[in-house]
N, C-alpha and C positions, 0 to 999 in steps of 0.2 A: 519382103520377107517370103512370100509364096514362091519365087524365083530361088532363092536359097534353099528352101525346102526340096524342091524338086532337083535342085543341083546336088544336093546331098543324097538324094535317094538314087541318082544314076551313077553314083561313083562306084559300086561294086558290091557284091554280096559279102557279108560278114557273118560269121558263126559263133561269135562269142556269145554264149547264153547266160553268163554271169553278169554281163555288163549291158547297160542300155545302150544300143547302137543301132545303126541303121544301114541299109544296103539293098540293092537290086538283086532279085534272084535269078541266077543265069538259068537258062533253059537246060534241062537234063532229064534223063528217063531212069527212074529207079528200077531196080529189079523187082519182080513180082513177089509179093510176099510167099515164104515158104519154099523158094527156089534158091538153091545155094549159087552164089555168084564169086567165082574165083578170079574174076578179072582184076588186073592192076589199073588203078585210075590215077591220072596225074593230079596231084594237089599242089596248087600255086597260090601264093598270098604275101602278105606283108605283116610285119610284127610291129606293134607300137607300144610305147608307155603311155599308160592311162594318164594324161595330163591335158592341159589347154595352152597351146595347141598340141596335139599327139605328136610326140617325137619317134621317129624310127629307132627301133633297137637292133644293133649289129651284134653279132655273136651269140644269138639265142640258140640254145641247144634243142633241135627238133627231132624226136625220135618216135618209132612205134613201140609202143609199150610192150614189153616181153620179149624184144627182139634187139639185135645190135644194129638196125636198120636205121638210117637217120642222115640229117645233114644241119647245117648251121646257117642263120640268116646273114646275108651280106651287108656291107656297109650302110645300104640304104633300107635295111630291114627286110629285104625280099628274099624268098625261099622257093624251092620247088623240089617235089619228091613223089615217089610212087607209093600208093597204098591201096588196100583191098576194102570192099565194104565190110563194115563192122571193126575194122582196125581202129585202135584208139592212138591218136598222135598227142604226145606230150610235149609242151613248150616249157622249158626250163633256162631261168636265167639268174644269176647270182643277186640277191637282194629284191627278188621279185617272187610272187606266189606262183606256184606251178598251175598250168591251164591244161586241161585235157579236152581234145575235140573228138567225137566219133565220127567216123567216115560213113557217109551214106550214098555218095555219088561223086562224080569228077567235079571239080571247081578250080576255076582259073584265077580268082581274085578274092581269096579268103583274107579277111581283116582280123585280127587278133590284137587285143589289148591286155597287156599284162599289169596287175596291179602291184604297187610296191609291197613289200613285207616288211611292216612297220616294226615287227619284233627283230628283223636282221639289220633294217637301218632305223636311224632315229625318225620318230614320228615328227612330220611336219606341221608347225603351228603358225597361225596368223598373229603378225606382231604389229600391224598398222602399215597399210600402203604395201605390205610385201609379205612374203612368208619365208620361214627358215626353218632348219632343223631344230629339235628341241635341244639337241646337244649345245648348240651356239646360243640359245636364248637365255637371257639373264633378266627376264622380266616377270612379274606376277601375273600370269595368264590363266585362265581355266576355260575348259571347254565343255559344253553342254553334250552329254550323250544322246544324239539325236534320235537313235533307235529306241532307247529307253523312255524319253520325254516326249517323243511326238509321234512315233510310229503306232498307229491304230488307236490313238488316244482321241476321246471326245473333246479336244482342245478348240474353242472358239476364238481365242486369241492368244498371240505368241506369248505374251507376258505371263500368261498362266503356266505356260510349260517351264518358265524358269523358277518355279516355286518348288524347291527341292531337288536340286541338280547341280549348283553351283555354290560354293562357300563364298563368303563375303557379300552376299545378296540378302536384303530383307525384302520380301515379296508379300504384298498385302491385299487381297481381293476384298473389297468393301460391299459389292453388289452382285447379284446374278442377273440384273435385268438384260433380256436380250438385246444384243448390239450395243450394250453400255457395260459389259462385265470385264473390262481389261483390269489388270492389277496394276498397282503402283509398285516401282522398283527403287530401291535405294542401295547403291553400292557403297559399302563402308560408311555407312551413317548418313545424317542429315547435315549439310555443309553450309547452308545458307539460310537466313531468316525470311527475306521477302522475295528472292528470286526462285527460278525454277530448281528443283532438286532431281530432276528426272536424268538419266545418263543419255550421253549421245548413241544414237541407234544408226548404224551404216547398214545398207543393204546392197551388195555388189559395190561398196565404196561411195555410196551417196546417201547422205542423211534422209531418213524416212521413218514414218510411223510403223513399228512392227506388227501392229495388233490388227491389221486388215490383210496381212499375208496368209497365204495358203499354206499351212504347215507342210503339206505333201512335198511342196518344191524346195524345202530347207535341206541343204546339204551339210552346212556346219555353223554352230552358233560359237562365238568366242567372246569372252568378257576380259577386257584389259583393265587391270585394277590399280596398278602402281603408276608411279609418274615415268618411269622407264618405259613402260608400254604406252601409256596414253600421251606424253608429251608432244608426240608427233602431231596430235589434234589440238594442242594448244589451248586456245581461249574456249573452247568448248568441251574440255575433257575434265573439268572440275567434278564431275559426279560419275566419272567412269564412262567406259566406252563398250558398247556391245555391236560386234562385228559379225554379220550374218552373210553367209554365201549361198546363193541358190544353185540347184543342180543344172548341169549342162550335159549336152549329149557326148557319147563317146563312140569311136569307131567300132562297127559291128553290125549286126543284124538288127533290124526293126524291132523294138521292144514296145509293146502295148500293154498297158496295165490299168486296172481298175481297183479302188480302194473305197468302200462304202461302209457305213453303219448306220443303225438306227438305235436311238436311245430314248428311254422313259427317264423324266426329271421329276425330283421332288425336292421339298425345302430340306435343307440341313437341320433347321430349326423353326418351328411355328409356335406361336405363343397360345397356352392352353388358358382359356378365360374362365372365371366362375360361371356356373350356368344361372338360368333366369331366376330360380326360387333362391339360391345362394346371394345373388346381387340384390334382390329385394330385400333379404334379411339384413345386409349390410347396410343398405340406404336407411332402414329403420334403425340400426344401431348408430349410424352416423347422425341422424336428426336428434336422437335422444342425447348423445353426446354434447350437442351444443344447446340442450335444453328445450328441444322441439318434441313434436309427437312422432309416433310411427307414420309413416306413408302409405304402406301397403297393409291390408288386412291378412290375418292368417288364412282365411278363405281364399283370397286371391294367391298367397303364396302356395298353398296346397294344390290348387288347380294349375298353376304353372308348373309345379313339380311332377304332377301326375299325367301332364299332356292331354287333359279330356278336353279343352278348349283351346286349340292353338292358335285361333283368330283373335279370341279376345285376351288370352293369357298365354302369349308366345314364348317360347324358349329356343333363341336363336343361337346357333353356334357360328359366329362370323367368320371364323378361321375355316371352318369347313366349307362355307358358302362361298368365300372369296377365292380359297387355292384349290387348284385341281392338278392333275398330272401334267406336266409339260412334256415336250417332245424335242427331240434334237436328232437331225440327220445330216449326213455329208456324203457327198458322191463326187469322187475325183476320177478323171480319165486321162492319162498322160501316153504320150507317143514320143519315143526318143531313139536315137541312133545316129547314123552318119558314116562317112568315109574319111579319107585323109585329106579331101578336099574341104568338106562341109559337115558339119554336125548341128543338131538341134534338139531341143527338148521342149515339148509343147504340153502344157497341162491346163485343163478346164476343171474347176470345182465349184458346186454349188453347196451352200449351207444354209439350211433353214431350222430356226429356232422358234417354237411356239412355247410363249412363257406360262408360268403357273397361275397367272392372272387373265382374265378375260381382257382382250385388246392390248396384250403386250407380246409382241413377235417381232422377229428380225428375220431377213435373208440377205445373203451375200452371194454375189457371183464373181469369181475370180478367174482371169485367163492371163497366162504368161507364155511366153515364147522366147526361148534363150537360143540364138543362132550363133554358131562360130564358123568363120570361113578363113581357110590357109590360102592368101594370095600367092604366098611364095613359101619356100621352105622355112624362112626366117622372119615371114611377116604374116600375121593373123589379125583378124577383126572380131571381137564379139559385139553382136548387135541384138539387144533385148527389148522386148515389148512387154509391158505389163499393164493391166487394168483392173479395176474391181467397181462393183456397184453395190451399195448397201441401202436398204429399205427398212426403216424401223417404225413402228407404231407404239403408242402407249396412251392411256386414258388421259384426257385434258379434263381437269377437274373445274368446277365452278368458281371456286376461289382460288385456283392456283395451288391448292394444297396437295397432300399425297394420300392415296387410298390406304396406305398401310397406318397412316395417323387416325384414320377414321375408324379403323376396325378396333382401335384402342378405346375410342371416345364414344362409340355407340353401344347403349346398353343391350344386353342379352334379350330383355323382355321388349324388344321392337320386331314388329313383324317385317320380314324381307319385302314381300309383295303379297297384297290381298289377291284373293281369287277374282277373276275377271266378272264384271257384272253384265247380265245379258242386256243386250240392246245398245251396249257402247263399247268402244274400244280403248277406254281410259285404263291406263295401269295405275292403280293405288299403291302407293309405298307406305310403309310404317311412317305414320305422320310425327316425325321429331326432326322437323327440317333443320332446326338450330344444331342437330347433331350430324347432318349431312350422311342420310341412309347411304351405306356404300353401294347397295343395289342401284339406287337412283343417280349415283355419280357414275357408275360402270355404263349404266343404259342411256343416261341422257346427258352427262357431262362433257361429252365430246370426245375428239380423237386428235392427237398430235402425230403427224406424220413427218419425218425426216428422210430425205434422200441425199446420197453423196455419190459422186462419180469421181473416178481418179484415173488418169491415163498418164503413162510415162515411158519414155524411151531412153535407151543407155547405149552408148556407142563407145566401145573401148578398144583401139589398135594397140598391137604389141609387135615390137620390131626388135629383133636380136640383131643390131648392127655388125657386131663382130662377136665372136664367143664370149659369153658372160656380160656383154654390155647390152643392157636391154632398155628400150625407151618404150614408155607407155604413155598413152593419152585417153581422155575420158570426157565425153559430153554427155550430159543428161538433162533432159527437159520434162517437167511435170506439171499438168493442168490439173486443178482440183475445183469441184463445183458442188455447191450444196444447197439445198432448199428445205425450207419448214413451212408446214402449213397446219394451222390450227382451225378446227371446223366444229361447231356445235349449233344444233337446231333448237329453235325455241321449244319450250315445254311448260305447261300448267300443272301445277299439283294441286289436288283436292282432296278432303278428308273422305276416307272411306264411308263412314257411318253417316255424316251428315251431309256430304256432297259440298261442304262449304270450300270456297276457294282459299289455298293456302299462300302460295307465293308462285312466281314465274321465274324460269331460268331464261333469259333472252337469248336470242339468236347471236352468234359471233362468228367472225370469219377473219383470218389474218395469214398473211404469207410474206415470206421474206427470201431472198437468193444472196448468195455470195459466191465469189469466184476468185481464186488466187492460182499463181503460176510462180514456178521455181525453176532457176537455170542454175547449172553446174558445170564448170569447165575446169580440167586440171591435166597437168603432165608431169611424168616423173622419169628420172633416168637413174637406173642402178647398175652397179658393177661389182663384180666378185674376182677378187686376185688371190690366188693361192700358190705358194711356193715353199717346198719343203715343209717346214712346222708352222709356217705362217698363214693365216687366212685372214684376208680383209674384205669386208662388206661395206659398201657405201650407197646411199640413195639419197637423192634430193629432188625436191619439186615445188610446183606451184599449182595453186587452186583458187578459184574465185566462184562466190555464190550470190545469187540476187533472188529476192522474194518480192512479189507484189500481190497485194490482196485487194479484195472489193472495195474496202474503205479508202484506198489510193495510198494505204500505209507501204513503205518501202523500207526493206533491210538488205544491205549487201555486205559482203565480207571478202577480204582478200589476203592470202597467206603464202609464205615461203617457208620451207623446211628442209632439214637435213639430218641424217643420221648415220654414224659410223660405228660398225661392230668389227673389233679386231679379237682374233683368237691365236693363241701360241700353242702349239704341240698338244691341241686338244685339251689343255688343262686350264690356261688362264685366258679369261674373257674380260674385255673392257669395252663399253659402249657409251657413246655421247650422242645426245639429240637436242636439237634446238629448232625452235619455230618461232616466226614473227607473223602476228595477226593484226590486220587492220579492220575495224568494225565501226559501222554507220551509227550504231547505237551510242556513241559517245561524241562529246563535242570537240573543238578544235584543240589540238595540244594533247589529247587523251585517247585518240583513236587507235594507236598502235600500242601493242605490248610484245615483251620477248618472253618465252617459255622454254627454259633449258632442263636438261636432265642429264644425270651421269649414272652409270652402273657398273659393277664389277661381280665377276664369279670366278669360281674355282672348282673344276671337276676333280674332287679328291680321288674318284675312282680310277682316273688315269694316273696317279702317282704309283711309283715303284713300290712304296711301303704298304700299298693296298692291294698289290697283287695277290698276296696269299689269301686273302678274303674274296677274291673276285666272283667265286662260285656264291658266295653268301650276299656279298653287296655288289649287285650290278651296277648300280649307279649311285653317285653321291656328290650332290652339287650344292654348294653353299653360294648365295648371292645377296647383293646389297644394292640399294638404289637411292637416289635423292634426286628431287626435282621440282619444279614450279608448274602448276596447272591452272588454268584461267576458267571463269565464269563470266561470259559476256551476255548471257540470256537473261538480261534484267528488264525487259520490255522496251519499248520505244520511245525515245524523245524524254527521258528522264533528265537530261541536260537542259532542256527548254522549259520556259514558263509558259503555260497555256492560258489563253484568254477567252472567255467567254464571248462568242459572236454576237450574242444578243445585246450585251450591254457594255461589252469592251472591258469588263473588270478581269484582272488577274485572278484565276481560280485555282490554279496549281502552280506552285513554285518549281522551277527546275533548278539544277544544280549543275553549271558548266564545268565543274572540276569533278564530276562524278567518273569513276573508272572502274576498272575490273575488280571483282573479287578473286584473289589469287589464293591457291591451295599449296602450301608447303608439305610435301610428303615424303617421308622416311620409310623405307621397306627393307627388311631382312628376312631371307627366307632360305628354305632347303628343299631340294627335290631328291628323293631316295628311292631306289628300287631295290628290293630284297628277294632273294631266292627265285628270280625271274618272275614272280607271281604277285609279290606285293608291291605297291606303290605307295609312297606317303609324301605328302606335300604339306610344308608348314610355312606361314608367314606372320611376321609381326609388323605392324604399321603405326606410324604416327603421323596424322592427317590434320594439319592446322590451316584454317581459313583465315586469311587476314584481308583487311580492307571490306569487311562484310558490310553489305548494304542495310542501312536502316532508315525509317522515317521517324524521327523524334516525336513522342506524344505530346505536341503542344496543342494547346485549345486553338481552336479556330479564331483567326484575327481578320477581320474584314472579309470573311466568307473564303477565306485560303487555308491551305494545309501547309504544314513544315516541309521544306525541301529534303530530298533524299541525301543522306551522307554516307561515305565510307569510313565507318567508326566502329568496328566491332571485330571480335575474333572468336572463334569455335573451334574446338579440338575434337576431333574423332580418333579413338586410341583402341586397338583391338588386335587380335590374333585369328588365324584360321586354319583349321586342321582337315586334310583331305586324305582318306585311306580308300584303297581298292585293292580287293583280292579276288582273283579267278582262277579257276582250273577245269581243265577238261579230262574226263576219265572214259575214254572210248565213247560210248553211247551217252553218257552223263556228264553234264557240265553245270557249273554254278559261277555266279560272280556277286560279290558283295561290295557295295559303293557307299561310304558314309562320310558325311561332312559335319563340322561343327565350327561356328563362328561367333566370337564375342566381339562386342563394340560397345565403348563407353563414349557417350557425348557430354561436351561440358562447355559453357560459355566462359571464355577467359577474360574478355573485357567487352565493354558495352556501353557506348556513350549514353549519358542519361539513364542508366538502369536504376531500377527495374521498370519494366513495361509490362502492365497487366492489362488484359482484356477478357472481361467475364470470369470464366473459371480456368484461364491459362496465363502464364507469367514467363517472361523472359529475364532471368537473373543471373548474375555472375556467379559461377560456381555450381551451377545447375545445368541440366539438359535444356536444349531449345524447347519451347511450347511446353513447360512442366505444368501440372495441375497446380491451382491455386484455389486451396478449398477450405472449408470451415472445419475445425477439429472438433469432434465429438465424444462424449462418454456414455453412449446408450441411450436410454429413454428416460424422460422425466417421469417421476413416481409421485403419487399422492403426498408422499413423505416430503417432497420437495415444496410444498405448498401449504397455505393455510387458507380460508374462506373469509372474505370480508362481510360487511353487514348487507350487502346485495348478493351475498351467495356467489360471489365470483372469486375465482382462483387467484391468490396473490403469493408470488415467490417468497419463500423464507429468506432471511438474510445470509448473503454469501452464495445465493443461487442466481444466476444471470440467465435471462432469457429474451427472445423477441416478443416484441408486444403481441398479446394475444394468446400466448402459448399457455398449454395446460398439460396435466398429467396424460402421458401417451404419446406426446410430441417429442422430437429429437431434442436430447440436451446437448447443447452447444458449451464449448470451452471458452471462458474469457482469458485470453493469452496475451493481448496486447491492447494497446489504445494509440491516440495521436504522438505521445511520447514514449511509446515502446514498451509501455508497462500496462499491465492489466488496469482497466477502469471502471469495471462493474457494469459495462455494457457489452453487448453482443453487436459489433459493427464489422465493415469490410476490414478494418485493421486487425481482425482476429484471424484472418486466413492465413494459412500456412502452406508451403510447398509439400506435396505429397506424390512424388513418382512422376511419370511420365509414359507416353505411349509408344517408346521405342524399345524394342526386344533388347534385352541383355545378350541372350543367346538365340541363335537360329541353328536348326540341325535337321538333317535328313538321313535316311538309309534306304538304299534300294537294293533288294534281294531278287536276283533272277536264276532261274533253273530251267534246264533243258533236258530231256530224256528222249533219244531217238526223234520222233517227230513232234514231240509235245514241248511246249514252252510255258512257263509260268513267271509272273512278275509281280512283286509288290512293292510299293514306295510309301515310307513314312516320312512325315514332315511335320516340324512343330517349332514353337517359340517358347522362351520362358523369360520372366522378369519384365512382364509387360503389365502395366496399370491401367485400369479402366475405371469408369464410373457408370452406374445406371442412371439413366436419364428419364424423361418425363413419364414413360408407361410405368415406371415402378415407383416413382417419387411424387407424382402427382396425387391430389386427393381424389376422392370419390366422385364420379360424374353424377350430379343430380340435375344439374340444369344446362349441361352442354359445356361445362368449362373444365371438366377433369377427366378421368380416366375410368374404365371398367376394370376391375381387379383382376389380376391373374389368379389361377387356381391356388398357387402356393400361398397366395397372401390372405389366406383365411387364419393364418398365424399372426393375427394382428393385436395389438394392445387392448386389452380391457382390464377392469379392475381385478378379475379374476385370473387373468393371463399376462402378468407383470413381466414375465421374461420372454416376450414374444419377439420375433425377428422383425416385424414391421410396426410402424406407427400405428396409433388409434385410427379408427375409421372416422372421417369427417367430409363434410362438402368442400369441394376445393376452394370455394369463397373464403373459408375459415382455415384452410389448411397450408397457406402460404409458406411459413416457415419451414415446412418439412421438405419441400423440394428445392431448396438450396443445395448446390453441388457441396457436398461435405464428405468426409472420409466415412460417414455412415453407409453410403451408396458405393463405396470403394469395393471392387473385387479383382482377383488375379485373373488375368486375361490369358494366362499361359495355357497352351493346349499342345496334344499331339493328335495329328490327323493321319488316318490312312488315304493317302491321295488316290492311289490307284491300285486295283488288284486286276490283273489280266491273265487269262488262261487261253492258249492257242493251240490248234493243231495243224499241220502242213501235210497234205495228201501226198501219197507216192506219185512221183513224176511219171514213171513208166506208163501207167494206165491213162493218165490224163493227156499226154501227147497225142492220143489216138483222136481226141477231140479238139486239139488245136490248142490246149492249155499246158503251159510248161510247169505252171506252179499255182496251187491255191491253198489259202490259209484261212482257216475259220477262227474266230476269237469271240470272247465275251469280256466285257471290262466293266468293273465298278469303280466310278469316281466319288471321292470323298464319301465312302460308304459308312465309316465309323469316326467319331471325334471324342477324344478323352479330354475332358476339362473339369475344373474345380466346380465352377458355375453352371447351372443347367438353364439360366433364364433366358439365353440369348446365344447366337453362335459367335464364339470368342473373337473371331476376325472382325465382327462389326463393332467391337470395343463398346457394347451396351447401348447403342443407338437405335432408337426406333424410327420408323418413317422410312427406311431404306427397303429396297427389294432384297429378299432374302438369298443368301447363296443356296446353290443347289447341288444335289447328288444326283448321278447320271447312271443308269445302268444300260449298258448298250450291248449289241451284237453285231459283228461285222464280217466282212470277206474281203480278202486281198487276191486279186487273179493277175498272172501274167501270161500273156498269149504268145 
């Protein structure tokens, strides 16, 4: 790698200041400042097309601005001309953006790279194993605006950057825990019940986790959504494909850049609990409700409220104690450039995230070196090296629980830590050990440390055998290792007042390691044939993958594929793709599958009847596709029955006939460009998964479970609309990009349905993983009961309750029984399907403005039609003995005989409150939201003054991530779907700088 680096530097000086490129500076003497220099200098060099490998451009018009003097580049791109100091040389070529070079001295090997003008020529898009002009593409493909979604944004994982930028994606981030804050991505809905629903992610052609990439190295992100685009990836494309390309060096001068930012983080939502005095009053009310006596005297409540004795009458805000401001910082340095023989792009990035909670932190170091070498004019090799190391820490709790659970269950009248006593070093904690004092957990509960290392190489030769016949190869090897260490020291807890021993948390230590390796090898051949009105493009290839992990599990896959694209007269397009995959995940006779697709398109704007509208309708393409995609990511050894090595019993039944889940997808779409500034893309799709894998809910027989079956169908049907408008008015410009996606998920068939597990169900006619809850009708009132001789509440005739319910509890409906009819009881038969957690609509809107040196950007993102249910922190009873919760401040609106229209049920100890925390529609809420994802303001300084200190460009910016969220409910962040016990999402306020030297 070092050899190629020095080889590239020695190739020659380049002066392209717009492009990252490298070269050796030729020795020359500049004129002294302030002295007029009328000498004519010889300027010699070569002009390239910015591509990989860089291709010489013949016939480039090269002239001195404002004169008639000039020349053109020869067949190999070389040129020579005379110019004076201060002259501006303009390079002009049809279909490429003009480039200007200011003469400051004589130079004999100036390398200039020209960039294609995508407004003059069709944009090039990634279509799977190849690239093609958008004019010839008939697939449903979306590209991420890298500059808008990644540039200078405080993004810790790539998946976060996809939230609000591409239609058809549902992106949900459930946690903000440092190092574990990646979002889940679903492309066009959930397609599988028991297998992985994540899309295939390819980085420079190789499957890889994108969340540990350095965002500053990303050049493009493309999402392949329909069968025409994804079928070339066959059995791994059922959930869509995300194709990522990293940046490469281009011919030109050395470009050194730095990008860094520092930010402060806060939680988007934190629970606000009742204060100590309010809690004590609630405890008294709860005990009175069950016929008991008040626990706390009025004097104790008053002292807690006035704070006069914080040791004996504490009032602790556990939220304030637990959460502090976190920090996030990132520093990236890149060096890139090269000549016509070798080019490189080197980047190092350090990311550090200190969390909101003590002992939660993460840091990551990324190093990437992309090198390209042109061995011959028609033969080049890309050689890439990538590595990263992550180190994460989080608290290890004495019971394996979660600190966020404990702040809900620890009462506010508990001391955090008592003052130290003179003469000993014992730390005394509020002595409610059964409630697991959060301070004790953080101080004494131990630390879990996770370390991960990943190193990969990627070698990809390219040989243009004859014009337009290109052979490519690829070899990639990746080795990953991970280690986990749990460590806790022993600690004895004592009562502060009496000194009595309370309990011991024993010492513990454990460690584990894992290692895996991945191999990829592939080859493709592509050819483009053009004659008059006909254009034919074809590509075929082969690849093979192998994975080994530390448990001696192995997985391998072999594939062959081909695609043909035909265009007639730029108007009519036809494309066919086929792939055959073989996977070791399946048994004999089922290892291989075939996945074809066909697509057709029509460029209406090329028709003669559209010519009168060419100024208004610049592009109008309609397209349709149909094909099959597969899902082979079902886990290992599903086709084999597993035996317990200890007793020889069969413990897991396999199914030798298990096979792929197959997605049948229809897509109809249109790509429209209006008035040169508007672009509109619309897609309708029907995505049916057949042979869905299920494990029937059969009771355990002889210690074994049921074998998996291919016996289910689920459909995702929806549409996507993407609109973009941009305009530049001299010094002012703006761009608006908006997207809207709708998806409906429905089970079409399912063997043995329904399957229910707790509060979820899989039932034909409903979405996968629908909520299965008790229907309710408000709260029980005293009018629903009478009292018996023992003064106990007895329901009136026609009122059905759970055992032990009384006025103020949730009133459940009796809607069914064993025979499907109401039976006068509240049982599990009364549960009904009430919504699901899959959004009906996803939307985003990005607005960017620029004026002279200022730039501003704001991104809105949201979802609608999402159902969610508040869980334990809201529906549990009052914590009196460590078995319930501490109420939130809003829960003061609870039922009493004088407050019968309350929002929440009566106060009661959790031991007598069980019926109220069943998952029911009483706890349902609408999890729709609209969030401001980013607001960014930047300023770029004048280059003229900066060049004197060696800086060609400097930009300062400030950024707010997730600053505002608009939602119907205020008790939780809507993306958490009402769950407690998870690390909160964060909002980040950052400032940064970008420098180019």
